[in-house]
C-alpha positions as CSV (number, residue, x, y, z in Angstrom):
1,M,17.9,11.2,-12.3
2,K,14.4,12.5,-12.3
3,L,12.0,10.5,-10.1
4,T,8.1,10.1,-11.3
5,L,5.7,8.3,-8.7
6,G,3.3,6.1,-10.5
7,S,0.9,6.6,-8.1
8,A,-2.3,9.3,-7.3
9,S,-2.0,8.1,-3.2
10,P,-2.0,11.3,-0.8
11,R,-0.2,9.2,1.5
12,R,2.9,7.8,-0.5
13,L,3.5,11.5,-1.8
14,E,3.0,12.4,2.0
15,I,5.4,10.0,3.2
16,L,8.0,10.7,0.3
17,R,7.9,14.5,1.2
18,Q,8.7,13.4,5.2
19,A,11.7,12.0,3.8
20,N,12.7,15.3,1.6
21,I,11.9,13.1,-1.9
22,V,9.9,15.7,-3.9
23,P,9.1,13.8,-6.9
24,D,9.9,15.7,-10.4
25,K,6.3,14.4,-11.6
26,I,3.5,12.2,-10.6
27,T,2.0,9.9,-13.3
28,P,-0.5,7.7,-11.7
29,A,-0.9,4.2,-13.4
30,D,-3.9,2.8,-15.1
31,I,-4.0,-0.6,-14.6
32,D,-6.6,-3.9,-13.5
33,E,-5.9,-3.9,-10.1
34,K,-8.4,-7.1,-10.0
35,P,-6.7,-10.5,-7.9
36,K,-6.6,-13.3,-10.4
37,V,-8.9,-16.6,-9.3
38,R,-6.4,-18.2,-6.5
39,E,-3.3,-15.8,-6.2
40,L,-2.0,-15.5,-3.0
41,P,-1.8,-12.0,-1.6
42,L,2.2,-11.9,-1.5
43,H,2.1,-12.5,-5.5
44,Y,-0.6,-10.2,-6.1
45,C,1.0,-7.3,-4.4
46,E,4.1,-7.8,-6.2
47,R,2.3,-8.4,-9.7
48,I,0.4,-4.9,-9.4
49,A,3.3,-3.2,-8.2
50,L,5.4,-4.0,-11.3
51,E,2.7,-4.1,-13.5
52,K,1.9,-0.1,-12.5
53,A,5.9,0.4,-12.9
54,N,6.0,-1.2,-16.7
55,S,2.4,0.8,-17.7
56,I,4.3,4.3,-17.4
57,C,6.6,5.5,-20.1
58,I,9.8,6.5,-19.2
59,N,12.7,8.6,-20.4
60,E,16.1,8.1,-20.0
61,N,17.7,9.7,-16.6
62,E,14.4,9.0,-15.0
63,I,13.2,6.4,-12.2
64,I,9.3,5.4,-11.6
65,L,8.5,4.5,-8.2
66,T,5.2,2.4,-8.0
67,A,3.8,0.7,-5.0
68,D,0.8,-1.7,-3.9
69,T,-0.3,-2.4,-0.1
70,T,-2.1,-5.3,0.3
71,V,-4.3,-6.5,3.2
72,A,-4.4,-10.4,3.9
73,V,-5.8,-12.4,6.0
74,G,-4.4,-15.6,5.3
75,R,-4.5,-16.6,1.7
76,R,-7.5,-13.9,1.4
77,I,-6.8,-10.6,-0.5
78,L,-8.5,-7.5,1.2
79,G,-8.4,-4.7,-1.0
80,K,-10.1,-1.5,-0.9
81,P,-13.6,-1.9,-0.2
82,N,-16.4,-1.2,-2.9
83,N,-18.9,0.4,-0.6
84,A,-19.6,0.5,3.2
85,E,-21.5,-3.2,3.7
86,E,-17.8,-4.6,2.1
87,A,-16.1,-2.3,4.7
88,I,-17.9,-3.8,7.7
89,K,-17.4,-7.2,6.5
90,F,-13.4,-6.5,6.2
91,L,-13.7,-4.8,9.6
92,K,-15.5,-7.7,11.3
93,L,-13.0,-10.5,9.5
94,L,-10.0,-7.9,11.1
95,S,-11.6,-8.1,14.7
96,G,-9.9,-9.7,17.5
97,R,-7.0,-11.1,15.2
98,R,-3.9,-10.7,13.5
99,H,-3.4,-10.1,9.8
100,K,-0.5,-9.1,7.4
101,V,-0.1,-5.7,5.5
102,I,2.0,-6.4,2.1
103,T,3.4,-3.1,0.5
104,T,5.5,-4.0,-2.8
105,I,7.6,-0.9,-4.3
106,A,9.0,-1.3,-7.3
107,A,11.8,0.9,-9.4
108,R,12.1,1.2,-12.9
109,N,14.7,2.8,-15.1
110,I,15.5,2.6,-18.8
111,N,17.8,-0.8,-18.2
112,A,16.1,-2.5,-15.1
113,I,13.4,-3.1,-13.0
114,R,13.3,-4.0,-9.3
115,K,11.0,-4.6,-6.2
116,K,11.2,-5.1,-2.8
117,S,8.4,-6.3,-0.3
118,V,7.7,-5.3,2.8
119,I,5.1,-7.6,5.2
120,T,4.5,-5.9,8.2
121,E,1.9,-7.9,11.1
122,V,-1.1,-6.1,12.2
123,R,-3.3,-7.1,15.3
124,F,-6.3,-5.7,15.6
125,N,-8.5,-5.1,18.8
126,R,-11.9,-6.7,19.2
127,L,-14.4,-4.5,17.7
128,S,-18.1,-3.8,18.7
129,M,-20.9,-3.2,16.0
130,S,-20.6,0.4,17.8
131,D,-16.8,0.7,16.6
132,I,-17.4,-0.7,13.6
133,N,-20.5,1.3,12.8
134,C,-18.8,4.6,14.0
135,Y,-15.5,4.1,12.0
136,I,-17.9,3.6,8.5
137,E,-19.3,6.9,9.3
138,S,-16.2,8.7,9.6
139,E,-15.5,7.3,5.8
140,E,-12.2,7.1,6.4
141,W,-12.4,3.6,5.2
142,K,-12.6,5.0,1.4
143,G,-10.0,4.2,-0.8
144,K,-8.0,2.1,2.2
145,A,-6.8,-1.5,1.6
146,G,-8.6,-4.1,4.1
147,G,-11.2,-0.7,4.6
148,Y,-9.0,1.0,7.7
149,A,-6.3,3.5,8.1
150,I,-3.8,3.2,10.5
151,Q,-2.6,6.8,10.3
152,G,-6.5,8.0,11.2
153,L,-9.0,7.2,13.4
154,G,-8.2,3.5,12.7
155,A,-4.8,3.8,15.1
156,E,-7.5,3.2,18.0
157,F,-8.1,-0.3,16.6
158,I,-4.3,-1.4,16.8
159,P,-2.5,-2.3,19.7
160,W,0.4,-3.8,18.2
161,I,2.5,-4.0,14.9
162,S,5.7,-5.9,13.8
163,G,7.0,-4.3,11.0
164,S,6.9,-1.3,8.7
165,Y,4.5,1.3,10.1
166,S,5.2,3.2,6.8
167,G,4.7,0.8,4.7
168,V,1.4,-0.2,6.6
169,V,0.4,3.5,5.4
170,G,1.6,2.6,1.9
171,L,5.1,3.2,1.5
172,P,8.0,1.0,3.6
173,I,10.3,4.7,3.6
174,A,13.6,3.2,4.8
175,Q,13.4,0.6,1.9
176,T,12.1,2.7,-0.8
177,I,15.0,4.9,-0.2
178,I,17.6,1.8,-0.3
179,L,15.8,0.9,-4.0
180,L,15.6,3.9,-5.2
181,K,19.6,4.4,-4.4
182,S,20.2,0.4,-6.2
183,M,18.4,2.2,-9.2
184,G,21.1,5.2,-9.5
185,W,18.7,8.0,-7.5
186,K,20.8,10.5,-5.4
């Protein structure tokens, strides 16, 4: 079986490579990722991962792997901030509290599609405006769900997690391997 990664995320590709998995090709999905009105974070994340998987054409003997990562504060979805002002709002909201990072992975072959959601609880330290402004200036927040990167400078904000570190980065590798094997990948 050939593996196609349906993601443009360099972090997902790096996580796969760390597990000695090299996709045969990379075909990013092109879908509308806007949440629906009153859509809950878990449902949103699952819907997006499945829509990504279904949007990519596949051949026989091919598996498509897609994922979506969402930061949730209660019922509120924090996607990728559109600008620095929105990133500041996200960081202020996350400051001093716990939140959930949901990553749903989806795998599809010619016969079936399967998904698995992994939820990790993350605690943030209290952030000063100086902390937030320095982080914003780093521009690391760009393209990151919730406006931070646990694998980068954002790690200094996080004293504790419960769950999958690689899931917070964007791809829970242990669950991904199990899902791929269940789809016939070796």
